[in-house]
Every structure is written in C-alpha cells, then in structure tokens.
C-alpha positions in Angstrom: 70.6 -51.6 -25.5 71.1 -54.0 -22.6 69.4 -57.4 -22.6 67.3 -56.2 -19.6 66.2 -53.1 -21.4 65.3 -55.1 -24.5 63.3 -57.5 -22.3 61.4 -54.8 -20.4 61.0 -52.1 -23.0 60.6 -53.8 -26.3 57.3 -55.4 -27.3 57.6 -59.0 -28.5 55.0 -59.1 -31.3 54.2 -62.5 -32.7 52.3 -62.0 -36.0 51.2 -65.4 -37.1 49.9 -65.6 -40.7 46.9 -67.7 -41.6 46.2 -69.0 -45.1 45.0 -66.4 -47.5 41.4 -65.5 -47.0 41.0 -67.7 -43.8 39.8 -64.7 -41.7 38.4 -62.6 -44.4 34.8 -62.9 -43.3 35.6 -62.4 -39.7 37.8 -59.3 -39.8 37.0 -55.8 -41.1 39.2 -54.5 -43.8 42.5 -52.8 -42.7 42.2 -54.2 -39.2 44.7 -56.5 -37.5 44.9 -58.0 -34.1 48.2 -58.2 -32.2 49.3 -60.0 -29.1 51.8 -58.2 -26.9 54.0 -59.9 -24.3 55.6 -57.6 -21.8 58.3 -58.7 -19.5 58.1 -57.2 -16.0 61.5 -57.7 -14.4 62.4 -58.5 -10.8 66.0 -58.8 -9.8 67.5 -61.0 -7.1 71.1 -60.2 -6.6 73.4 -62.9 -5.1 76.9 -61.9 -4.0 79.2 -64.8 -4.8 82.1 -63.1 -3.0 84.7 -64.2 -5.4 87.9 -62.2 -5.9 88.8 -60.9 -9.3 91.5 -62.5 -11.3 94.8 -60.8 -12.2 94.5 -61.0 -15.9 93.6 -58.1 -18.1 90.4 -59.7 -19.2 89.4 -60.6 -15.6 89.9 -57.0 -14.5 87.6 -55.7 -17.1 84.0 -55.1 -16.0 81.8 -57.1 -18.4 78.6 -59.0 -18.6 77.7 -62.3 -20.3 74.6 -64.5 -20.6 74.9 -67.6 -18.5 71.5 -69.2 -19.1 68.9 -69.4 -21.8 65.5 -67.6 -21.4 62.8 -69.9 -20.0 59.2 -69.5 -19.0 60.1 -67.7 -15.7 63.5 -66.4 -16.4 64.9 -63.9 -19.0 68.5 -64.7 -18.4 71.3 -64.8 -15.8 73.8 -62.0 -16.2 77.2 -62.3 -14.5 79.1 -59.1 -13.9 82.8 -59.4 -13.3 85.0 -57.4 -11.0 82.7 -54.7 -9.8 84.5 -53.5 -6.6 86.8 -56.5 -6.5 84.1 -59.2 -6.4 82.0 -61.1 -8.9 78.3 -60.5 -8.5 75.6 -62.6 -10.2 72.1 -61.3 -10.9 69.2 -63.7 -11.7 66.5 -61.8 -13.6 63.0 -63.2 -13.3 59.9 -62.1 -15.2 56.2 -62.3 -15.2 54.2 -62.2 -18.4 51.3 -59.9 -19.1 49.3 -60.8 -22.3 47.2 -58.1 -23.8 45.2 -58.6 -27.0 43.8 -55.6 -28.8 42.6 -54.6 -32.2 44.1 -51.7 -34.1 43.2 -50.1 -37.3 45.7 -49.7 -40.1 45.0 -46.6 -42.1 43.9 -47.2 -45.7 45.5 -45.2 -48.5 43.8 -41.9 -49.2 42.0 -42.0 -52.6 43.8 -39.9 -55.2 41.7 -37.7 -57.5 42.2 -38.0 -61.2 44.5 -35.3 -62.5 46.0 -34.8 -65.9 49.2 -36.7 -66.4 48.7 -38.9 -63.3 46.8 -42.0 -62.4 44.8 -42.0 -59.1 45.4 -44.7 -56.5 42.1 -45.4 -54.9 42.6 -48.6 -52.9 45.5 -50.8 -51.8 46.8 -53.0 -54.5 45.7 -56.6 -53.9 48.5 -58.7 -52.5 49.2 -62.3 -51.6 50.1 -61.4 -48.0 48.1 -63.6 -45.5 45.9 -61.9 -42.9 47.6 -61.8 -39.5 46.0 -63.4 -36.6 46.8 -63.2 -32.9 45.5 -66.7 -32.1 48.6 -69.0 -31.7 47.9 -72.1 -33.8 48.7 -75.5 -32.6 52.3 -76.5 -33.3 52.4 -78.1 -36.7 53.1 -81.8 -37.2 56.8 -82.3 -38.0 57.3 -83.2 -41.6 59.7 -82.6 -44.4 59.2 -79.3 -46.0 60.3 -77.6 -49.3 60.7 -73.9 -48.8 61.1 -71.4 -51.6 62.6 -68.1 -50.4 62.1 -65.2 -52.8 64.1 -62.1 -51.7 65.5 -58.8 -52.8 67.3 -55.9 -51.1 68.1 -52.2 -51.7 65.1 -51.5 -54.0 65.9 -47.8 -53.3 62.8 -46.4 -55.2 64.2 -47.5 -58.6 60.8 -48.3 -60.0 61.1 -47.4 -63.7 63.0 -49.5 -66.1 66.3 -47.8 -66.6 66.3 -46.1 -63.3 69.1 -48.5 -62.5 70.6 -49.8 -65.8 69.2 -49.4 -69.2 66.9 -52.3 -70.2 67.1 -53.9 -66.7 65.2 -53.6 -63.5 62.0 -51.8 -62.8 59.2 -52.8 -60.4 56.7 -53.6 -63.2 58.8 -56.4 -64.6 60.1 -57.4 -61.1 56.4 -58.0 -60.2 55.9 -60.2 -63.3 58.9 -62.3 -62.5 57.9 -62.5 -58.8 54.4 -63.8 -59.8 55.9 -66.3 -62.1 58.3 -67.8 -59.5 55.5 -67.9 -57.0 53.4 -69.9 -59.4 56.3 -72.2 -60.2 56.9 -72.9 -56.5 53.2 -73.5 -55.9 53.0 -76.0 -58.7 56.3 -77.8 -58.0 55.7 -81.5 -57.4 57.1 -82.8 -54.2 57.2 -86.4 -52.8 54.2 -87.6 -50.8 54.3 -86.4 -47.2 56.5 -83.4 -48.0 55.0 -80.0 -47.5 55.9 -76.8 -49.4 55.5 -73.1 -49.2 57.0 -69.8 -50.4 58.2 -66.8 -48.3 58.9 -63.4 -49.8 61.2 -60.9 -48.0 62.8 -57.5 -48.6 66.0 -57.0 -46.5 66.0 -53.2 -46.4 66.7 -49.9 -48.1 63.2 -50.0 -49.6 63.3 -46.3 -50.6 66.0 -43.8 -51.3 66.3 -40.0 -51.9 65.6 -39.1 -55.5 62.9 -37.8 -57.8 60.7 -40.9 -57.3 60.7 -40.4 -53.5 60.2 -36.7 -53.9 57.2 -37.4 -56.0 56.0 -39.6 -53.2 56.4 -36.8 -50.7 54.5 -34.3 -52.8 51.7 -36.8 -53.5 51.4 -37.5 -49.7 51.7 -33.9 -48.6 49.0 -32.8 -51.1 46.6 -35.4 -49.7 46.5 -37.3 -52.9 47.4 -40.7 -51.5 50.3 -42.6 -49.8 53.8 -42.7 -51.0 54.3 -44.5 -54.3 56.8 -46.5 -52.3 54.1 -47.6 -49.9 52.0 -48.8 -52.8 55.0 -50.6 -54.3 55.7 -52.6 -51.2 52.1 -53.5 -50.8 51.9 -54.6 -54.4 54.8 -57.1 -54.1 53.1 -59.0 -51.2 56.1 -59.4 -48.9 55.8 -61.5 -45.8 58.3 -59.4 -44.0 60.3 -56.2 -44.7 63.5 -55.2 -42.9 64.1 -51.6 -42.1 67.5 -50.4 -43.6 69.4 -47.2 -43.0 68.0 -45.3 -46.0 64.5 -45.5 -44.6 65.7 -42.9 -42.0 67.3 -40.4 -44.6 64.4 -38.0 -44.2 63.8 -38.6 -40.5 61.4 -40.8 -38.4 58.3 -39.0 -39.4 58.7 -39.8 -43.1 59.5 -43.4 -42.2 56.3 -43.6 -40.2 54.3 -42.2 -43.1 55.8 -44.8 -45.4 54.9 -47.7 -43.1 51.4 -46.4 -42.1 50.5 -45.9 -45.8 51.5 -49.4 -46.8 48.2 -51.1 -47.2 48.9 -54.8 -46.9 49.8 -54.8 -43.2 53.2 -56.5 -43.7 55.4 -56.2 -40.6 58.6 -54.1 -40.8 61.4 -55.7 -38.8 64.3 -54.5 -36.7 65.2 -56.4 -33.6 68.2 -54.3 -32.6 66.4 -50.9 -32.6 64.8 -48.9 -29.7 62.0 -46.6 -30.9 61.0 -45.2 -27.5 62.6 -41.9 -28.3 60.4 -41.4 -31.4 56.7 -41.7 -30.4 55.5 -41.8 -34.1 57.5 -45.0 -34.7 56.9 -46.4 -31.2 53.2 -46.2 -31.9 53.6 -48.3 -35.0 55.6 -50.8 -32.9 52.9 -51.0 -30.3 50.4 -51.7 -33.1 52.5 -54.5 -34.5 53.5 -52.8 -37.8 57.1 -52.7 -36.5 58.4 -55.8 -34.7 61.6 -57.8 -33.9 60.4 -60.8 -35.8 57.3 -62.3 -37.5 56.1 -65.9 -37.8 54.2 -66.9 -40.9 52.4 -70.2 -41.6 53.2 -71.7 -45.0 52.0 -75.2 -46.0 51.0 -75.8 -42.3 54.6 -75.1 -41.2 55.8 -72.1 -39.2 58.6 -70.0 -40.6 60.2 -67.2 -38.4 61.8 -64.1 -39.8 64.1 -61.9 -37.7 65.2 -58.4 -39.0 68.2 -56.3 -38.0 69.2 -52.8 -39.1 72.7 -51.4 -39.4 74.0 -50.2 -36.0 75.9 -47.3 -37.7 72.6 -45.7 -39.0 73.0 -42.6 -36.8 76.2 -41.7 -38.6 75.0 -42.4 -42.1 71.4 -41.3 -41.9 69.0 -39.2 -39.8 67.2 -41.4 -37.3 67.0 -38.6 -34.7 66.2 -40.3 -31.4 66.0 -43.9 -32.6 68.7 -46.0 -31.0 70.5 -49.0 -32.5 72.2 -51.8 -30.6 75.5 -53.2 -32.1 75.2 -56.5 -30.2 73.6 -58.0 -33.3 74.6 -61.7 -32.7 73.3 -61.8 -29.1 70.1 -60.1 -30.1 69.4 -62.5 -33.0 70.3 -65.5 -30.8 67.8 -64.3 -28.1 65.0 -63.9 -30.7 65.8 -67.2 -32.4 65.7 -69.0 -29.1 62.3 -67.4 -28.3 61.0 -68.5 -31.6 62.4 -72.0 -31.2 60.8 -72.3 -27.7 57.5 -71.4 -29.4 57.8 -74.3 -31.8 59.3 -72.5 -34.8 62.1 -74.7 -36.3 62.7 -72.8 -39.6 64.2 -69.4 -39.0 65.4 -66.8 -41.5 67.6 -63.7 -40.5 66.8 -60.8 -42.8 69.8 -58.6 -42.2 70.9 -55.2 -43.4 74.4 -54.9 -42.1 75.8 -53.1 -45.2 78.4 -55.7 -46.2 78.3 -59.5 -46.5 81.5 -59.6 -44.5 79.5 -58.3 -41.5 76.9 -61.0 -41.9 79.7 -63.6 -42.1 81.0 -62.4 -38.8 77.6 -62.6 -37.2 76.8 -66.1 -38.6 79.9 -67.4 -36.8 78.2 -66.5 -33.5 74.6 -67.7 -34.3 72.6 -70.7 -33.5 69.0 -71.7 -34.4 69.1 -69.6 -37.5 68.8 -71.6 -40.8 69.1 -69.0 -43.6 70.6 -65.5 -43.7 69.7 -62.7 -46.2 72.3 -60.0 -46.5 71.3 -56.4 -47.5 73.0 -53.1 -48.0 76.2 -54.2 -49.8 74.9 -54.6 -53.4 77.0 -57.7 -53.7 76.1 -60.3 -56.3 76.2 -64.0 -55.5 75.8 -66.2 -58.6 76.8 -69.5 -60.1 78.2 -70.4 -63.5 75.6 -70.2 -66.2 73.3 -67.7 -64.3 72.2 -64.9 -66.7 73.6 -61.6 -65.3 72.9 -58.0 -65.8 75.7 -56.5 -68.0 77.2 -53.8 -65.7 80.2 -51.9 -67.1 83.4 -52.4 -65.1 81.6 -54.8 -62.7 83.9 -57.2 -60.8 81.2 -59.9 -61.2 79.9 -62.2 -58.5 81.7 -62.2 -55.2 80.8 -65.8 -54.5 78.4 -68.7 -55.2 74.7 -68.6 -54.6 74.1 -69.6 -51.9 77.3 -68.9 -49.9 77.5 -71.7 -47.3 78.8 -70.6 -43.8 79.1 -72.3 -40.5 77.3 -71.1 -37.4 78.6 -71.4 -33.8 77.6 -75.1 -33.6 79.2 -76.0 -36.9 75.9 -76.2 -38.8 75.8 -75.1 -42.4 73.9 -71.8 -42.9 73.3 -70.6 -46.5 73.7 -66.8 -47.0 72.0 -65.2 -49.9 71.9 -61.7 -51.4 71.4 -59.9 -54.7 72.3 -56.6 -56.3 69.6 -54.1 -55.6 67.4 -51.6 -57.5 65.1 -54.4 -58.7 67.7 -55.8 -61.1 67.4 -59.3 -59.6 65.0 -61.4 -57.6 66.8 -64.0 -55.5 65.4 -67.5 -55.2 66.6 -70.1 -52.7 64.9 -73.5 -52.7 65.7 -75.8 -49.9 64.2 -78.9 -48.2 64.0 -79.2 -44.4 63.8 -82.5 -42.6 61.1 -83.0 -40.0 63.4 -81.6 -37.3 63.8 -78.3 -39.1 67.3 -78.9 -40.5 68.2 -78.1 -44.2 68.9 -81.4 -45.8 69.2 -80.3 -49.5 69.2 -77.4 -51.9 67.6 -77.5 -55.3 70.4 -75.9 -57.3 68.2 -75.9 -60.5 65.8 -73.5 -58.7 68.2 -71.4 -56.7 70.1 -68.3 -57.7 69.7 -64.7 -58.8 67.0 -64.2 -61.4 67.6 -61.1 -63.5 64.9 -58.6 -64.5 65.2 -57.7 -68.1 63.3 -55.4 -70.4 65.3 -56.5 -73.5 62.9 -58.4 -75.8 65.9 -60.0 -77.5 66.7 -61.9 -74.3 65.2 -65.3 -73.5 64.3 -64.2 -70.0 62.5 -61.0 -71.1 59.7 -60.0 -68.7 56.7 -58.0 -69.7 55.4 -55.2 -67.5 52.7 -55.6 -64.9 50.0 -53.4 -66.3 48.5 -52.4 -63.0 51.8 -51.2 -61.5 52.6 -49.4 -64.7 49.4 -47.4 -64.6 49.5 -46.8 -60.8 53.2 -46.2 -60.1 55.6 -45.9 -63.0 53.5 -43.8 -65.4 52.9 -41.0 -62.9 56.6 -41.0 -61.9 57.6 -40.8 -65.6 55.3 -37.8 -66.0 56.6 -36.1 -62.9 60.2 -36.3 -64.0 59.4 -35.3 -67.5 58.0 -32.0 -66.2 61.2 -31.2 -64.3 63.4 -32.3 -67.3 61.5 -29.9 -69.5 62.9 -26.9 -67.5 66.3 -26.1 -68.9 68.4 -24.0 -66.5 71.8 -24.0 -68.2 74.5 -25.9 -70.2 77.8 -27.6 -69.4 80.7 -27.8 -71.7 82.0 -30.9 -70.0 80.9 -34.0 -68.2 80.4 -33.1 -64.5 81.6 -36.3 -63.0 79.8 -37.6 -60.0 80.8 -41.3 -60.5 80.4 -43.5 -57.4 82.8 -44.4 -56.0 85.4 -42.9 -58.4 85.9 -40.0 -58.3 83.3 -38.6 -56.0 84.3 -40.7 -52.9 88.0 -40.9 -53.6 89.4 -37.7 -55.1 88.5 -34.2 -56.3 85.8 -34.0 -59.0 84.7 -31.1 -61.1 81.1 -31.8 -60.0 82.3 -31.8 -56.4 83.9 -28.4 -57.0 80.7 -27.1 -58.5 78.6 -28.4 -55.6 81.0 -27.0 -52.9 81.0 -23.6 -54.7 77.2 -23.7 -54.7 77.2 -24.4 -50.9 79.5 -21.4 -50.3 77.4 -19.1 -52.5 74.1 -20.4 -51.1 75.1 -20.0 -47.5 76.2 -16.5 -48.1 73.5 -15.3 -50.5 71.2 -13.9 -47.7 73.7 -14.0 -44.8 73.8 -10.2 -44.4 70.1 -9.8 -44.6 69.5 -12.6 -42.1 72.3 -11.4 -39.8 74.1 -14.7 -40.1 77.9 -15.3 -40.2 79.4 -15.2 -43.7 81.1 -18.5 -44.6 84.7 -18.4 -45.9 85.0 -22.1 -46.8 82.7 -24.9 -47.6 82.6 -28.7 -48.2 80.3 -31.4 -49.2 80.6 -35.1 -48.2 81.0 -37.1 -51.4 78.1 -39.4 -50.4 75.7 -36.5 -50.6 76.4 -36.2 -54.3 74.6 -39.0 -56.1 75.2 -38.9 -59.9 76.8 -37.1 -62.8 75.6 -34.4 -65.2 76.4 -35.0 -68.9 77.8 -32.4 -71.1 75.0 -30.4 -72.7 71.7 -29.1 -71.3 71.3 -28.9 -67.5 67.7 -29.1 -66.3 66.0 -28.6 -63.0 65.8 -32.4 -62.8 69.6 -32.6 -63.0 69.9 -30.7 -59.7 67.5 -33.1 -57.9 69.4 -36.1 -59.4 72.7 -34.8 -58.1 71.5 -33.6 -54.7 68.4 -35.7 -53.8 68.4 -35.6 -50.0 66.4 -33.4 -47.7 69.6 -31.6 -46.5 69.8 -27.9 -45.9 72.8 -25.6 -45.7 74.2 -24.4 -42.4 77.2 -22.1 -41.5 79.4 -23.3 -38.6 81.1 -20.2 -37.2 84.6 -19.9 -35.7 86.0 -23.3 -36.7 89.5 -23.2 -35.3 92.5 -24.2 -37.4 92.9 -27.4 -35.3 89.3 -28.3 -35.8 89.4 -27.6 -39.5 92.4 -29.9 -39.9 90.7 -32.5 -37.7 87.6 -32.4 -40.0 89.6 -32.8 -43.1 91.8 -35.6 -41.6 88.6 -37.5 -41.0 87.5 -36.8 -44.6 90.6 -38.5 -46.0 91.1 -41.2 -43.4 89.6 -44.0 -45.5 91.9 -43.4 -48.5 92.9 -45.1 -50.8 89.6 -46.8 -50.3 86.3 -45.1 -51.2 84.1 -43.6 -48.6 81.0 -41.3 -48.6 82.7 -38.9 -46.2 85.4 -37.9 -48.7 85.2 -34.0 -48.9 84.6 -32.0 -52.0 85.8 -28.5 -51.0 85.6 -24.7 -51.8 87.5 -21.7 -50.5 90.8 -23.6 -49.9 93.3 -26.1 -51.2 94.9 -29.0 -49.5 97.5 -31.7 -50.0 97.1 -35.3 -48.7 99.7 -38.0 -48.1 97.9 -41.4 -47.8 101.1 -43.1 -46.6 100.8 -41.3 -43.2 98.7 -42.2 -40.2 94.9 -41.9 -40.7 92.7 -40.4 -38.0 90.9 -42.7 -35.7 87.8 -41.8 -33.6 85.7 -43.3 -30.8 81.9 -43.7 -30.9 81.5 -40.2 -29.6 83.5 -38.7 -32.5 86.4 -38.0 -30.2 89.8 -38.3 -31.9 91.8 -41.1 -30.4 94.6 -41.2 -33.0 95.3 -37.8 -34.6 95.6 -38.0 -38.3 98.8 -36.9 -40.1 97.6 -37.0 -43.7 96.8 -33.3 -44.2 100.2 -31.9 -45.2 99.1 -28.4 -46.2 95.8 -26.4 -46.1 95.7 -22.9 -47.6 92.8 -20.6 -48.0 92.1 -19.1 -51.5 93.5 -15.7 -50.4 96.9 -17.4 -49.6 96.4 -17.7 -45.8 98.1 -20.8 -44.6 96.3 -23.0 -42.0 98.5 -26.1 -42.2 102.1 -26.3 -43.5 104.4 -29.4 -43.5 101.7 -31.2 -41.6 101.7 -28.7 -38.7 99.3 -25.9 -37.7 100.6 -22.5 -38.7 100.9 -20.2 -35.6 98.4 -17.4 -35.7 96.3 -19.0 -38.4 92.7 -17.7 -38.2 89.5 -19.5 -37.4 87.0 -19.7 -40.3 83.3 -19.9 -40.8 82.4 -23.1 -42.6 79.4 -23.9 -44.8 78.2 -27.5 -45.1 74.9 -29.4 -44.8 73.0 -30.1 -41.6 73.8 -33.7 -42.1 77.5 -33.4 -41.9 77.3 -30.6 -39.2 75.4 -33.0 -37.0 78.3 -35.5 -37.1 76.9 -37.2 -40.3 79.5 -39.6 -41.8 81.1 -39.3 -38.3 82.5 -35.9 -39.1 83.8 -34.7 -35.6 81.9 -31.5 -35.3 80.9 -32.6 -31.7 80.1 -29.4 -29.8 80.3 -27.1 -32.8 76.8 -25.8 -33.8 75.7 -24.6 -37.2 73.5 -21.6 -38.0 70.8 -22.7 -40.5 70.9 -20.8 -43.8 67.4 -22.0 -44.7 68.5 -23.2 -48.1 67.9 -26.7 -49.4 71.2 -28.0 -50.7 69.6 -28.8 -54.1 68.3 -25.2 -54.3 71.9 -23.9 -53.7 73.0 -25.8 -56.9 70.1 -24.5 -58.9 70.6 -20.9 -57.8 74.4 -21.1 -58.4 74.1 -22.3 -62.0 71.3 -19.8 -62.8 72.4 -16.7 -60.9 76.2 -17.0 -60.3 77.2 -18.8 -63.5 74.5 -17.3 -65.8 73.6 -20.8 -66.9 77.0 -21.6 -68.3 79.3 -24.2 -66.7 82.6 -23.9 -68.6 85.5 -26.3 -69.0 87.9 -23.5 -68.0 86.3 -23.1 -64.5 85.3 -26.8 -64.0 87.7 -29.0 -66.0 87.4 -32.7 -65.9 89.4 -34.0 -62.9 88.8 -30.8 -60.9 90.8 -27.6 -60.7 93.6 -28.8 -58.4 91.9 -28.1 -55.0 93.0 -31.5 -53.6 96.3 -33.1 -54.3 96.7 -36.7 -53.2 100.1 -38.5 -52.9 101.5 -40.9 -53.6 
C-alpha cells in the first residue's frame, strides 16, 4: 500500500491504557472508547522541470520520502523521471477527530455438559482498561521496563502438545504471574519508575484438534474459541497478527478477535483490511490497530505490530492486503508515536525469520526493542535452562541479540521458541530521554515452562485454566482417539522438515493416494472430471502416525487445516512440469511446498537451475531440475529434461489451498473444480474403504516407494 493510501484509508487508533481499575466505575463492562484520526489528503503538485539523469537508477521511476510527517503535512514524495522530468508532490492533510463508544461482545455462556467445563464469563486479566482521553505527557524520568513476551503459541495448550513434560498454557500462566510479581516487587533506585509489558508476537492459533474443538464450541453456540479465552487469560497488552491466524480465512479470525474478552488490541501496521468488512469493522472499533500505547508506571510505551507480507501465499487471507515496505511503515508509525510524546517503542514483528527482522532493524529509527516471531528460533545465554529437544541445533544467538539501527543506536532483538515452551523476559532501564542505558542480565533471557517435578524450575498448573481450557480439550481429543479406524505396520513418517518438506515420504505417498481416491470417489456421480494424478504440498502434512493403531484423531493430526479437494482439469505437460519445478526449487533446503505425489514418478537433479517466479506467479527463470516425469501407466511427460512431443494433458487433484496459488504454486489462470471433500476426510475414507484399515509395509515402506528420485 502506498504511503498516501495508508494515510487516507487506515485508521490511526491510539489506545492509551490507564492504571488497572481507574475507569472501572465510569465505564460499563465490555465497552471501550476509541479515538479515530482520519487524514483527508490534498495534493499540490509542483513541477520542478528537471531532466532525468542518464544512470540506470535515475531512469527508474521511483518514489521516496523527503520530509517527516508534521501537524499539517503527511510527507513529501518525489517521483523521478515521469515523462523525462522530476515532479514533486507535497501532500497536506486536515485532521478529523471522532470519539465514539463501541461494545465488545462478551463470550456466550456455555451450558454445563458431560465431559466439558462451561465458560460463563471472560477470565479476569491484568489488562488495563483503554481510554480515549490522551493523558498529559509524563514527566521524563529513568524507567525500568520488564518486557514479557512469547510467539507462536499455535494452540498448544495442553502439556505435551509440544514436547513431553514441557509447555502448556496452564503452567505458562503460572510462570507469567510469577515473573509479573517479581517485576512489580523489584527494588529500584529512588526516582526510577518501573513497569511490565506483556506481548504476543503472532501465530496465536494453528490448525489442529485444539482449534477444531474451538470451532465446534463456537459454532454450536457454547462460547467463544478456547483460543479467545486463552489470550484473554494471559492478560496481554498487545497481540500481533501472524500468518496462521488467516489459515481458516478472515471470518474465523474475526470470530477469534471478537470473542477475546479482555479488549486487547491486535496489531498489524502493514495490512489493509478494507477488502474484508468483517475485519475492517474490528479495525474501526479499535480491536485491530497499527499500534497501541500503554501507560506503565506513569510512562508511555508504544507497541507497533507487523505481519508477514507473504501471508497470501502461505495462508488464506482472501482480500486482506499486505504491504512489504515494512521498514518505512514502522518508521512512519514510530515517528507518529514519538511526535505524540512516546519515547519507548517496541516493534512486535512476525516476519517468519530473525534474519528478516535484522534486515529491517538496519533501516529503523525511533524503535527501542524488537520482538521477532514466526521462526521458532531460540536465543539464550550460557547457563539458561533449556527445553531438551532431540536433534536441536541449540540457540542461534545470545539473548538479547544486539543490533544497530540506521542511526547506529543499539537495538536489542528478542525471540523464543513457540508453543508455550518458553516465556521471554527482557529487563532494561531507560534514561530520562528514552534511551536504553542498561540491561539486567540476571533477569533477562528465555524462561522455560516445565512440568517435570524433578526440575528446580517446575511450574504447577493454573487451576482455572486447567478447568476451563485444557480439561475440555483433553476430553475432546480422547473421544476421537477412542475411534480406531485401522492399523499400520510401519511408522508413517511426517517429520518436519525431514522428510516431509525435503523428499518423498511414505506418509506423503499415503496422503497423495488419498487425494487421488477422494477426488475421484464421486466424480462420475457429480459429473466432475476424473483426476489422473495428485499431489499434496508437504506443509499441509503436519505430523507422523506411529506403527500400530490408527484412530480418527490421527487423521486430524496429520491433516488439520480446513482444506478441501479440487480437481484441476486439462493441465498441460508444460504446466505440470512447471508446477513440479516450483515444488523442488528450494532443494536441498526444506520448504513447505515440496510435493508428495500420486499417479506418476519423477527424477530431480538439484545441481541444475531452479525455477524463479515474480510476485504474480509468472515464471521468470524456467527450472531445469525435473529430468523425467512418467505417469503410472508408463506415459512419458518429461524425458532428459525436455517435454515429450505428443504428451497428454492430465486432470490433477490437489487442495484448494495449492490450486489457489498457495505456497506460490503457479496455477495462475487454471481453475479447479471442487470435489466437496475435506482433505482430512479423504485420508479417513482411504484408510477405511480403500485399504480396508490395513496400511502395509509392502505398499508404504519407510522412505517411500520410489516415486521421487533426487540426485545428487
């Protein structure tokens, strides 16, 4: 989105938090007041009549910011070489302030049912009540800030959902409460203030049985998502929207946010919601914002959120739009907060990789701390107790990781591994001007969440969350686990990333066979084209199935998303090769787009040129890695890296996610015909009906059946 579009279309919501209980008597429950500032643009073009330079960069049409926003000016944009001259536009604004009161829906009371615990009211939190009345700028003073943070919780609420004896929201809450109490009772020198801010930096829920239980609870009218209750219980000051929040579309995300009873703002400064009214309404009401300002210890702390720009290719945001100009957007918002008197600013980022945050920090100013989300990286220092993860490479750097911004100022970057395995704690002291002058290393680092009573940092469960969230989820999964649908003679390996995102897997073979059978099961009756081949993106397969019993729960664990099967008719040999070239372009690295296939075999040479695409999924560099591609009946599509003359087109079965260019698969203009079969259901039906409940080692051997051969 352009700077002008952001300035005119986006709502700049300033949610300023008052001390807990300060407005309790004056405000009705579940009501918040928001202040909206809308920029109304006027443009005054001035032709500078300057000739373009002769260099390549001078000939390129481009824009840049040439002034900071002020009271009466958004910015000056200079456009180079439009018609041979340089033209400058000064954009002015007027400010319209509207104050209105909106009602945040309370969670629907849940009736008591056997095996479940009702949720009648929002869980009490420490989140301050928002107020629209801008407070006086605080008196400058030294300030000790404790930042408590986590990322990628991903609905892993029950101990062992992540790693046995570690994680779980009930113990996470216990540790969170303890660290808040420690921060509140820390002794500081006279004249130094103190306060604690708690932030989640994205991917707060994820497809799986816990989230499916949330959907069923909500759809049956028995209360909000368990995920909504979980976020409310932890009492965050701000929550960033990650990519997984869109996995089930904008409507589910809106239900999640609206059902969260504490009123915490969900942040994303680089996102345009105007194409999705259900989310834009929440933005208009202040539940979604670019940033939030909270008052702690009579000091103002700003928090800016950003979401991954590549969300449309890895999730399902429909008409939500994402701006990749992250550094410029953050700088604009940080400057706005600075101009409002906020001199302590945190960026809560979900850019999928700490390397991406590093690249952004190089371009920032006015940002004091950066939280990274999405990568599951671990930062830690010698002596920090760590969760024992098999084959883990260990920490990728110290906590915090000190970076330099564009002005040369030190900026600490922090992150933790997700799934409630750790709570990050950064304790720093700001000087009166808002600069970090010291870090308390004794109270900074990842704090692990352990259920092992033999460990000195053992954390007991929070009884309220156990009764209201984890006990019902355990009961829900136990019912599915009790329904045995078959057996497997071997481990069906869905290890992430190896093998499912790097090479053929026997579980990948099973899933692709299920897609092919599922798409064709009612094709004749529905008058749909019959598929000849099928593939699944590796990222859509989420876990393994152990040798032994296969249950209904197993099929949901393996295929947890809301995907459905489609058949794409008349895929030409050239397009089939193009699709597979994209699937293997990231090798030897791991990538969620790696294809698990059925109905054909192929050989891949990773030493040859990988395919490259543009942002519209057009191939800019043809791949040369697919050396052969042969249908199961012996028909050759590709031989010696070239298309075979006269090779037939095929009907291809896959999910709606990949057929809609998910994982950037270049389907482009090709349209799928919906089979009306959830991809999980296809696996269930294939095991029960096609295999008679028996997955054998002969048909699905460990390592796969030789469908994909990779060299060298």
